[in-house]
N, C-alpha and C positions, 0 to 999 in steps of 0.2 A: 846364353849364346843361341840356343835353339829358337827362342822367341824372336830374337833379332833376325835370324835366317828366315823364319816363317813370315815375319813382317816384310822382309825384302821380297820374298816370293809373292806375297799378296800384292805389294806395290807394283811388281813387275806384271802380274796378271791384270791389275786394274789399268795400268798404262797401256798394255797391249790391247785391252778391250776398247779403251777410248780411242786409240790410234786406228784400230780396225773400223770402228764406227765412223770416224771422221773420213777416213780414206774411202769407205764404201759410198758415203754421200757424195764426196767429191768426184770419184770415178764415174758414178752413174750420171751425175749432172753434166760432167764434161763429155761423156759419151753422147748425151742428148744433143748438146750444141753441135758436136761434130757430125752427127747424123743429119741434123737440120741444114748444116752448111755443106752437106755432101762430101765430107772428108772421110767418112767411113759408112759402110752400108750394113743394114740388118743382116744378121747371121754371121758376120765377119768375126774372126777372133779378135779379142781385145788386145791392142798393142800395149801391153801392161808396162813394159819398161819405159817406153816413150811417154806414157801418161804419168808415170811417177816423176819423170824429169820435168814435164810440162807443169805439173801441179806442185813441184818442189817438195816432194815427199821423201826425198832420198834418206833423210836422217831417221825416219820412222819406218822405212820400207821393210826392215827386218822383222817387223811385228805382223805382217800380213802377206798373203799371196793371192794369186789370181783367182783361186777357187773360193775366196772369201768375199768376192766383190759382187755377189748376187744382189739384185735389187730391181728397181723399176726398169732399167735399160739393159742390165747385164745378167746373164744366166750361164753358169757353168763355163766361165771364161770366154763367152761370146756375146755379141750384141743380140738382144732378143729380136725375134722375127715379128716386129711391129710394123704397122703401116706408117708411112711418112706423116700422115695427119695425126696419128696418135702421138708420135714423138714431138711433132711441132706443138701440139697442145700442151704436152708435158713441160716443154721448155717455156712456153708462154706463161703457164700457171706458176712455174717456179719463179720467174722474173717479176711477175705481177705481185705475187705474195710478198716478195722481198720489199717492194716499193710501198705497198699499202698494209704492212704488217700491223700498223697501229690503228687501222680503220675498224670500227665496230662491226661485229658480225652477228647473225642470228644464231640461236642455240642449236639449230639443226645443220650448222655449217659443215660438219664432218660426215653427214649421213651418206653423201654421194660423192665423196672427195675423189675417188678413183676416176670419176668421169666428169668432174666439174671443178670450177674454182670455188673459193670460199664464198659463202652466201653473205656478202657484204650488205650493210644496211644503207638507207638513204639514197637508193638508186645507183649506188656504185657497182653492185653486182651486174645489173642490166647494162650499164655503161661499158664495163670491161668485157662482158660477153659480146657485145656488138663490136667493140674495138678489135676483138680477135679476128674478125673477118678481114679488116684492113691489114692486120699483121700478116695474115696468111698470104694476101695478095702481094705484099712487099717481099716476103721471104721467097715467093715463087719467081721473082724477077731474076733473070740471069745477068750476071756482071762478069767481066773479064778484067779484073784489076791487075795493075803492074805491082811489082814488089813494093814500090814506094807509096802506092795508094793505100796499102794496108799497114804502114808503119804507124804505131801509136804515138800520139803527141806527148803522152806522159809514160815514161818507162820505169820510174822509181815506184816500187810497190807501195810504199808508205804514202807517197803523194797520190797514187791512184786511189787508195782506200779513202783518204781525206776528200778527194774530189767527189767520188761517188756518194759518200755519206752526206755531203753538203748538198749536192745537186738533187739527190733523191728526196731529201727533206724539203727542198724548195719546190720541186715540181709536184710532189704529192700534196704539199700544203696549199697549193693553188686550188686543188680539187677538194681537199678535206676541210680546210680552214677558210675557204672562199676569200683568198687574199684580194684586196681591192685594187682595181686598175688605178695607176698613179701613185700607189704606195711605195715607200722605200723598202727594198728587200736586201739591204746590205748584210743583215744578220745571216742570210743564207749563202750569199755568193761573194761577199767582200773578201779579198785576199787570195782568191784562187788565181793561180798563174795562168790557167787555161780554162775556158768555158766553151763547151761544144757550140758550134754555130747554130745548131737546132735550138738550143736553150737561149742563145743570144737573141733570137728572133722574138722572144718574149720580153726582152729588156731594152732599156736605153740607159746610157750613162749621162748624168746631168750634174754638173758642178761637183764631180768626184763621188757621186752617189749612184747606186743602181736603182732604177725606177721600173716597176712592172707596167708594161704597156699593153699586154694581152693576157687577160685572165679568163678568156673564153675557152672552156675545156672541150667545146664541140668544134673548135677551129682545128684545121689541119696542122697548123704550127704547134699548137699545144700537144696534139697526139704524137707528132714526130719528136717533140722534146721529151715526151714520156718514153717513147721507144729508145731514145738515145740514153736513157737512164738504165737500160738493161745492162747488168753487170755480167760479163762473160769471163770465164777462166782463162781464155786466150784473147788478148786485146786485138789480135788480127781479126777475130770473129766479130768484135764490136765494130771495127772499121768496115767489114763486109756488110754489116747491117746498114751502116750509114750510106754506103755506096748504093745499096739496093733502094733505100729511101729516096736518094737523089734521082736514081733512074726511074723509080715509080712516078715521081713528080714530073719528070720529062715526058713520060708517056701519057699522063692523065690530066695534066693542067695546061 
């Protein structure tokens, strides 16, 4: 009986540790995107209860508290006093790493990770570093959306995961696998109920098949399609980025 009780206590501690680790990552990442979209300011207290609800952590919330959320963006229950540029770069790096997690990197990729993205091979590192300048310009654009402008097209969480998994594989494959213009890309996008208009600009439908019509990764259409792959914990933030991209194009083209 004592061994069973000890095993239960060990399982409880392990579960608590895993839940705390996951919650810490989620809370810090969510804080970053909300700072970038000006929904919370540096040094502000962390809205712990609302973040738990937004991130759907209610079932495991009993395992952690606000003082356990320290990390890249959070310290002692508050948003760290970081510059906007520091938080913006943190957000960009997080989203880019998710998209290109399979890309080969150099051995020294972690040496300066606090201040840099991964040291990707084959020119990808330089490409993404340069792309960050455009991302900053877009994020800096002011938009005043209505409620309906920020409603997500996909509300089901499982369908959202499927969509982003497939779209990320497609857009990253154009860069990493050098997909040929004119090739059929059904294996990436076939069956999706919704495809972002930014991604659709890279495609055309022909006789029931999806054909890649733009594989130029230096084109603005590709770069915007890549940004549209950024997965946010709040889909309203994803829509805000789309609106900022549209506004940037209005002002610059």
